[in-house]
N, C-alpha and C positions, 0 to 999 in steps of 0.2 A: 608519604608522597605517592607511592605505588597505588594506594587505595584510590586516590583521586583520578589518576590516569586510567585505572580500570573502569571507573564509573563513566568517564568521558568516552573511552573506546567502545564499551558495550553499547552505549546510546548511539554512537556514530555507526557502528556496524548494523544495528537493528534498523537504522533509518534508510538503509539501501533499498529495501523493498518499497518504502513510502516514496522515495525519489523516483524509482522506476514506474510505479503506478501513476504518479503525478505526470510524468512525461507522457505516458501512454494515454491518459485521460485529458491532458491539457490542450488538445488541438481544437477544442470547441471554444467559442467566445466565453470569456469569464470576466467578472468584475473583481475588484479588490475584495468585496464582500464574499463572493464565491470562493476566492482563493483562501481567505481567512477561515471560512466555514470548513472547507476541505482540510486545511492544515490542522485546525482544531480537532476535527473528527479523527484525522490520522494520528495525531499526537495523543489524543485522548484514548483512542483504541489501543495503541501500543502500550501506553502506561497501564490502562485497565487490565489488559490481557496479561501483562507481566505481573500485576498484583494478584490476579486470580491464580496464576501459575505458582506464585510464591506461597499462596495460602493452600493450594491443593496438595502440594508435596507428592511423594511417591505413590500414595494410595490411589489417587485419582488417575495419575498418568498410566498406571498399569491397566486401568479399565478402558481408557479411550485411545491409548496409543495405537491400537490396531486399526483404527479408522479415522483418526483426526486429519490425516493427510488427504483422505478422500473428500472430506468436507471442504477443505481449502481448495483442492483441485476443482471440484464441481463449481464452486462460487467463482473462482478466477476464470475458469474456462467459459462459463456462461457469459461473463462480461466480455471476455476476449472475442468470442464468436459474434456477439452483438456488435462490437466495434468493427470487426472485420466486415461484417455485412454492410454496415453504414459506409465504411470506407470504399468498399467495392462498388456499391451503388453510386456513390459520388464520383468515382473514377470512370465508370462506364456511361454515366449520364451524359447525354448530348446537350442538355440544357445547362446554361450557366446559372448557378445558384446565386441569387441576389441576397436572399435572407440568410442570416447566420443562425446556426443552431444554438439553442440555449445550452447553458452548461448542464451537465449531468444532474439527474434528480438526486435528492438527498438520500434516497434509498440505495441507489447505485453507489454513491460515494460511501455510504455506511458499509455496504457489502464489501467493497474493495478495501476499505480501511481495516475491517476486521479480518478479512481473508489474508491480507498481507501481514497481519499481526501475530500469526500463529507461532512464529519463531520466538516472539517475546514470551509466549506461554512457557516454552521450554527453558528459556533463560530465567524466567521467574521461578520455575521449579528448582533450578540449580541454585539460585540465590537463596531460596527458602531452605533448601537442604543444607547449604553452607552456613546458614544462620547469619547472612549478611544483613546490614541495616538497609531495608528495602527502599525507604523514602528517597535517599539521594539517587539511587538507580532509576526510580520511577521518574524523577524530574529530568534526569539526563535523557532517558529514553523518549519521553514526551517532547522535550524541547528539540532534540535532534530530528525527530520525526516531523515536527511542525516546520522547522527550517528547511528540511529536505523536500517536503511537499511544496512549499512556496518556490524553492529553487527549480524543482522539476516542472511546475506549472508554467513559470515564466520562460524557461528554456523551450518548452513545447510551443508556447505562443510565438516565439521568434521563428521556430521551425515551421509552424503551421501557416504562417503568413506567406511563406515561399512555396511550400509543398502540399498544403491542404490534405486531400484524401490519402496521399502516400504516408503522411505522418499517422493518420488514423490506422492504416494497415500495419505499419511498423509497430505502432502502439499495441495493436491487437496481438501481434507476434510476441512482443515483450511480455504481455500478460499471459499469453499461452505458454511461453517458456517458463514463466514463474509458476504457472499451474503445474506443469510437468515436474518442476523441481520439488514441488510439494509431495510428489509421489516417491521421492528419494530413489529415483532410478539411477 
């Protein structure tokens, strides 16, 4: 029975970054299709990165461990700075914006999805070393990331209707905080 709880808890814990990223990026108008695409990308990235980690084992981690956190930091900080710029411009703009911004590009969604998935790489390595059956963990990781992304997007939608540019600025701060966490400070 412990085995099943472990699978669920690991998936749930790894989904926290997906939820935070979705809240940060969800202030733009999005359709159900956009939400599903983002959630599939997020869940897929988490599962894929965990699988790669499980296959890599100790040999690879010793080679990239010195700089993997810098890659995640640069990706997340780039997106955070761009979002802060957009939010600040919207906040100081004297014009009332009538048009709504389209949802983020697929490439931005992909970058954020993979950048927030680097923890899953470490978990995958641990699962591989422990010789755990990887398939149930991958399903749990992917499903929780999918659900957390959907929840984060719809929470952000409710907040952005009331607070608009402020949500964008707060979202950029969240992503920036996540970026600095990648540095293991």
